[in-house]
C-alpha positions as a Markdown table, in Angstrom:
| # | Residue | x | y | z |
|---|---|---|---|---|
| 1 | Unk | 86.4 | 42.6 | 145.6 |
| 2 | Unk | 87.3 | 41.4 | 149.1 |
| 3 | Unk | 85.9 | 42.9 | 152.3 |
| 4 | Unk | 88.2 | 45.3 | 154.1 |
| 5 | Unk | 87.7 | 46.3 | 157.8 |
| 6 | Unk | 87.4 | 50.0 | 158.5 |
| 7 | Unk | 90.5 | 51.9 | 159.8 |
| 8 | Unk | 91.0 | 51.8 | 163.5 |
| 9 | Unk | 94.3 | 52.3 | 165.3 |
| 10 | Unk | 95.6 | 49.2 | 167.0 |
| 11 | Unk | 94.8 | 48.9 | 170.7 |
| 12 | Unk | 92.1 | 51.6 | 170.8 |
| 13 | Unk | 88.5 | 50.9 | 171.7 |
| 14 | Unk | 85.7 | 51.9 | 169.2 |
| 15 | Unk | 82.9 | 54.0 | 170.6 |
| 16 | Unk | 79.3 | 53.4 | 169.5 |
| 17 | Unk | 77.4 | 56.5 | 170.7 |
| 18 | Unk | 74.1 | 54.6 | 170.4 |
| 19 | Unk | 72.3 | 55.7 | 173.6 |
| 20 | Unk | 70.9 | 59.0 | 172.4 |
| 21 | Unk | 71.4 | 62.6 | 171.4 |
| 22 | Unk | 72.4 | 65.5 | 173.6 |
| 23 | Unk | 72.2 | 69.2 | 172.6 |
| 24 | Unk | 74.7 | 71.6 | 174.1 |
| 25 | Unk | 73.8 | 75.2 | 174.6 |
| 26 | Unk | 75.9 | 78.2 | 175.7 |
| 27 | Unk | 74.1 | 80.4 | 178.2 |
| 28 | Unk | 74.5 | 84.0 | 177.1 |
| 29 | Unk | 73.4 | 87.4 | 178.3 |
| 30 | Unk | 70.7 | 88.8 | 176.1 |
| 31 | Unk | 69.9 | 91.8 | 178.3 |
| 32 | Unk | 70.4 | 95.4 | 177.2 |
| 33 | Unk | 73.8 | 96.9 | 177.9 |
| 34 | Unk | 73.8 | 98.3 | 181.4 |
| 35 | Unk | 70.5 | 96.6 | 182.3 |
| 36 | Unk | 69.7 | 93.5 | 184.2 |
| 37 | Unk | 71.2 | 90.3 | 182.8 |
| 38 | Unk | 68.8 | 88.1 | 180.8 |
| 39 | Unk | 70.1 | 84.5 | 180.4 |
| 40 | Unk | 69.4 | 83.0 | 177.0 |
| 41 | Unk | 70.6 | 79.6 | 175.7 |
| 42 | Unk | 72.3 | 79.6 | 172.3 |
| 43 | Unk | 72.7 | 76.2 | 170.5 |
| 44 | Unk | 76.4 | 75.1 | 170.2 |
| 45 | Unk | 76.3 | 71.5 | 169.1 |
| 46 | Unk | 74.1 | 68.4 | 168.7 |
| 47 | Unk | 76.1 | 65.3 | 169.7 |
| 48 | Unk | 75.3 | 61.6 | 169.9 |
| 49 | Unk | 76.3 | 60.0 | 173.2 |
| 50 | Unk | 77.0 | 56.8 | 175.0 |
| 51 | Unk | 75.9 | 56.6 | 178.6 |
| 52 | Unk | 78.8 | 55.9 | 181.0 |
| 53 | Unk | 78.6 | 54.4 | 184.5 |
| 54 | Unk | 78.7 | 56.9 | 187.3 |
| 55 | Unk | 81.5 | 55.6 | 189.6 |
| 56 | Unk | 81.4 | 55.8 | 193.3 |
| 57 | Unk | 84.5 | 58.0 | 193.5 |
| 58 | Unk | 83.0 | 60.6 | 191.1 |
| 59 | Unk | 79.7 | 60.5 | 192.9 |
| 60 | Unk | 81.1 | 61.0 | 196.4 |
| 61 | Unk | 83.6 | 63.7 | 195.2 |
| 62 | Unk | 80.6 | 65.6 | 193.9 |
| 63 | Unk | 78.8 | 65.1 | 197.2 |
| 64 | Unk | 81.8 | 66.6 | 199.0 |
| 65 | Unk | 81.6 | 69.7 | 196.8 |
| 66 | Unk | 77.8 | 69.8 | 197.3 |
| 67 | Unk | 77.1 | 69.0 | 193.7 |
| 68 | Unk | 74.5 | 66.4 | 192.7 |
| 69 | Unk | 76.2 | 64.5 | 189.8 |
| 70 | Unk | 73.5 | 62.8 | 187.8 |
| 71 | Unk | 75.0 | 61.3 | 184.6 |
| 72 | Unk | 78.2 | 60.8 | 182.6 |
| 73 | Unk | 78.0 | 60.9 | 178.8 |
| 74 | Unk | 80.7 | 60.0 | 176.3 |
| 75 | Unk | 80.4 | 62.0 | 173.1 |
| 76 | Unk | 82.6 | 62.7 | 170.1 |
| 77 | Unk | 85.3 | 65.2 | 171.0 |
| 78 | Unk | 84.3 | 68.8 | 170.0 |
| 79 | Unk | 86.1 | 72.0 | 170.6 |
| 80 | Unk | 84.1 | 74.7 | 172.3 |
| 81 | Unk | 82.1 | 72.5 | 174.8 |
| 82 | Unk | 82.9 | 73.8 | 178.3 |
| 83 | Unk | 81.9 | 73.4 | 181.9 |
| 84 | Unk | 79.8 | 76.6 | 181.6 |
| 85 | Unk | 77.4 | 75.1 | 179.1 |
| 86 | Unk | 73.9 | 73.6 | 179.3 |
| 87 | Unk | 73.1 | 70.1 | 178.1 |
| 88 | Unk | 69.7 | 68.9 | 177.1 |
| 89 | Unk | 69.0 | 65.2 | 176.4 |
| 90 | Unk | 66.4 | 64.0 | 173.9 |
| 91 | Unk | 63.9 | 63.4 | 176.8 |
| 92 | Unk | 64.0 | 67.1 | 177.6 |
| 93 | Unk | 66.1 | 66.8 | 180.8 |
| 94 | Unk | 68.4 | 69.8 | 181.4 |
| 95 | Unk | 71.8 | 69.6 | 183.1 |
| 96 | Unk | 74.7 | 71.8 | 183.7 |
| 97 | Unk | 78.0 | 70.4 | 182.3 |
| 98 | Unk | 80.2 | 70.2 | 185.4 |
| 99 | Unk | 83.3 | 68.7 | 183.9 |
| 100 | Unk | 84.6 | 68.0 | 180.4 |
| 101 | Unk | 87.4 | 65.3 | 180.2 |
| 102 | Unk | 89.1 | 63.9 | 177.1 |
| 103 | Unk | 89.0 | 60.1 | 177.0 |
| 104 | Unk | 92.3 | 58.4 | 176.2 |
| 105 | Unk | 92.8 | 55.3 | 174.0 |
| 106 | Unk | 89.4 | 55.4 | 172.3 |
| 107 | Unk | 88.5 | 55.8 | 168.6 |
| 108 | Unk | 87.1 | 58.1 | 167.4 |
| 109 | Unk | 88.5 | 60.8 | 169.8 |
| 110 | Unk | 86.0 | 61.3 | 172.6 |
| 111 | Unk | 85.2 | 63.3 | 175.7 |
| 112 | Unk | 83.2 | 62.6 | 178.9 |
| 113 | Unk | 80.7 | 65.1 | 180.0 |
| 114 | Unk | 79.8 | 65.0 | 183.7 |
| 115 | Unk | 76.3 | 66.4 | 184.1 |
| 116 | Unk | 74.8 | 68.0 | 187.2 |
| 117 | Unk | 71.1 | 68.4 | 187.9 |
| 118 | Unk | 69.9 | 72.1 | 187.7 |
| 119 | Unk | 66.7 | 73.6 | 189.3 |
| 120 | Unk | 66.5 | 76.6 | 187.0 |
| 121 | Unk | 65.0 | 75.4 | 183.7 |
| 122 | Unk | 65.6 | 77.2 | 180.4 |
| 123 | Unk | 63.0 | 77.4 | 177.6 |
| 124 | Unk | 64.9 | 75.6 | 174.8 |
| 125 | Unk | 61.8 | 74.3 | 172.9 |
| 126 | Unk | 61.5 | 77.4 | 170.7 |
| 127 | Unk | 65.2 | 77.7 | 169.9 |
| 128 | Unk | 65.0 | 75.1 | 167.2 |
| 129 | Unk | 62.0 | 76.6 | 165.4 |
| 130 | Unk | 63.3 | 80.1 | 165.3 |
| 131 | Unk | 60.7 | 81.6 | 167.6 |
| 132 | Unk | 62.1 | 83.8 | 170.2 |
| 133 | Unk | 61.2 | 83.5 | 173.9 |
| 134 | Unk | 61.0 | 86.7 | 175.9 |
| 135 | Unk | 63.3 | 85.8 | 178.7 |
| 136 | Unk | 64.5 | 82.2 | 178.1 |
| 137 | Unk | 63.5 | 80.9 | 181.6 |
| 138 | Unk | 60.6 | 78.7 | 182.4 |
């Protein structure tokens, strides 16, 4: 039997996603109704990513909006990932997703996540083991 190349549409660039793993969390209100809000992260997705170059235009546009853009990650396209979510890379760094953009002319369908440094850290270490944190903040 002869070797056959995998399917890829002509003219599209294949993405590798070999740089690491990012976990996306939704930040929800776990406080009692009518009480003070208690922010708690809830896992949405675990995605492989490819690190993208942070261009000067994107960097300075963030500076104009008083936002410290740290990284840009390309991940497989996934519905439900929004600019209100929290992203945690495999090294434990936490970022707020500032912008989600679909990437054109790539295979498989991908999206770029623009990540911004956050100062308020969430306790996500116990979320994978099933243990509950009291407040979710560190």
